[in-house]
C-alpha positions as CSV (number, residue, x, y, z in Angstrom):
1,M,-5.8,-21.3,12.2
2,A,-8.8,-23.7,12.5
3,S,-6.7,-26.7,11.6
4,G,-3.3,-25.5,13.0
5,F,-1.6,-26.4,9.7
6,G,-0.1,-23.8,7.4
7,L,-0.2,-23.7,3.6
8,T,2.8,-26.0,3.2
9,G,1.5,-28.6,5.6
10,G,3.6,-27.6,8.6
11,P,2.5,-25.5,11.5
12,S,0.9,-22.2,10.7
13,R,2.9,-19.0,11.0
14,C,1.0,-18.0,14.2
15,F,1.3,-21.3,15.9
16,P,4.2,-20.3,18.2
17,F,2.2,-17.3,19.3
18,W,-0.8,-19.6,20.1
19,Q,1.5,-21.8,22.1
20,E,2.6,-18.8,24.2
21,V,-1.0,-17.8,24.8
22,L,-1.9,-21.4,26.0
23,A,1.2,-21.5,28.2
24,C,0.3,-18.2,29.8
25,Y,-3.3,-19.4,30.5
26,V,-2.0,-22.7,32.0
27,V,0.4,-20.9,34.3
28,N,-1.8,-18.0,35.4
29,T,-5.3,-19.5,35.6
30,N,-7.0,-22.6,37.1
31,A,-10.5,-24.1,37.2
32,D,-11.5,-22.0,40.2
33,D,-9.9,-18.7,39.5
34,S,-9.6,-17.1,36.1
35,S,-8.4,-13.7,37.3
36,G,-4.9,-14.4,35.8
37,K,-6.2,-13.9,32.3
38,S,-5.3,-10.2,32.5
39,K,-1.6,-11.2,32.7
40,C,-2.0,-12.8,29.3
41,K,-3.2,-9.7,27.4
42,P,0.1,-8.7,25.8
43,V,0.7,-12.3,24.6
44,L,-2.8,-12.4,23.2
45,E,-2.4,-9.1,21.4
46,D,0.8,-10.5,19.8
47,Y,-1.2,-13.5,18.6
48,Y,-4.0,-11.3,17.2
49,E,-1.4,-9.1,15.5
50,C,0.1,-12.2,13.9
51,L,-3.3,-13.2,12.6
52,H,-4.7,-9.9,11.4
53,H,-1.7,-7.4,11.0
54,R,-3.8,-4.5,12.1
55,K,-1.0,-2.6,13.9
56,E,1.3,-3.2,10.9
57,A,-1.3,-1.9,8.5
58,A,-1.9,1.2,10.6
59,K,1.8,1.9,10.7
60,V,2.2,1.5,7.0
61,T,-0.8,3.8,6.3
62,A,0.7,6.4,8.6
63,L,4.1,6.2,6.9
64,Q,2.5,6.5,3.5
65,A,0.5,9.5,4.5
66,A,3.5,11.2,6.0
67,Y,5.5,10.5,2.8
68,R,2.8,11.9,0.6
69,R,2.5,15.1,2.8
70,R,6.3,15.5,2.6
71,E,6.2,15.1,-1.2
72,A,3.4,17.6,-1.5
73,E,5.2,20.2,0.7
74,T,8.6,20.1,-1.2
75,P,8.5,21.6,-4.7
76,R,10.1,19.7,-7.6
77,D,13.5,20.9,-8.5
78,Q,13.6,22.8,-11.8
79,A,9.9,22.1,-12.6
80,P,8.6,24.6,-15.2
81,S,5.8,26.8,-14.2
82,A,2.5,27.1,-16.1
83,G,3.6,30.4,-17.5
84,Q,6.8,29.0,-18.9
85,I,5.0,26.2,-20.6
86,R,2.5,28.6,-22.2
87,S,5.3,31.0,-23.3
88,L,6.6,28.3,-25.6
89,G,3.7,29.0,-27.9
90,L,3.0,25.4,-28.9
91,L,-0.4,25.0,-27.4
92,D,-2.3,27.5,-29.6
93,K,-0.7,26.7,-32.9
94,S,-1.6,24.1,-35.5
95,A,0.6,21.2,-36.4
96,K,1.9,22.8,-39.6
97,E,3.0,26.0,-37.7
98,V,4.8,24.0,-35.1
99,G,6.4,21.8,-37.7
100,V,5.1,18.4,-36.5
101,E,4.5,16.0,-39.3
102,R,2.3,12.9,-39.1
103,A,4.0,9.6,-39.6
104,S,3.1,7.8,-42.8
105,L,2.0,4.7,-41.0
106,V,-0.6,6.4,-38.9
107,P,-3.9,6.9,-40.7
108,S,-5.4,10.3,-40.9
109,V,-8.7,11.8,-42.0
110,E,-7.2,12.7,-45.4
111,S,-5.9,9.2,-46.1
112,N,-9.3,7.7,-45.4
113,K,-11.2,9.8,-47.9
114,T,-12.2,8.0,-51.1
115,T,-12.2,9.8,-54.4
């Protein structure tokens, strides 16, 4: 907010917060006594949050972590176990035994041999 102008030429998105900070300082401080600055801390925190989004980022990170923990705790419905997958017998067999044929467009080792 060095210039006070936003990307589209108007005021920046945090300009209203900056106006509140200035108004708070004008009302609560003077040239001789600056002890009123402590009254402006909440307004200043709002301005900093508008600039940097640190509280929002922390909240999003906490929500994502809670979501991932919840997903890890609940098992998938009807997910096959490792034993069920192995019992199908497809992992240790060759392609001919399983009945899988190569497509004719996909080159293989045999099609690349020259005679």
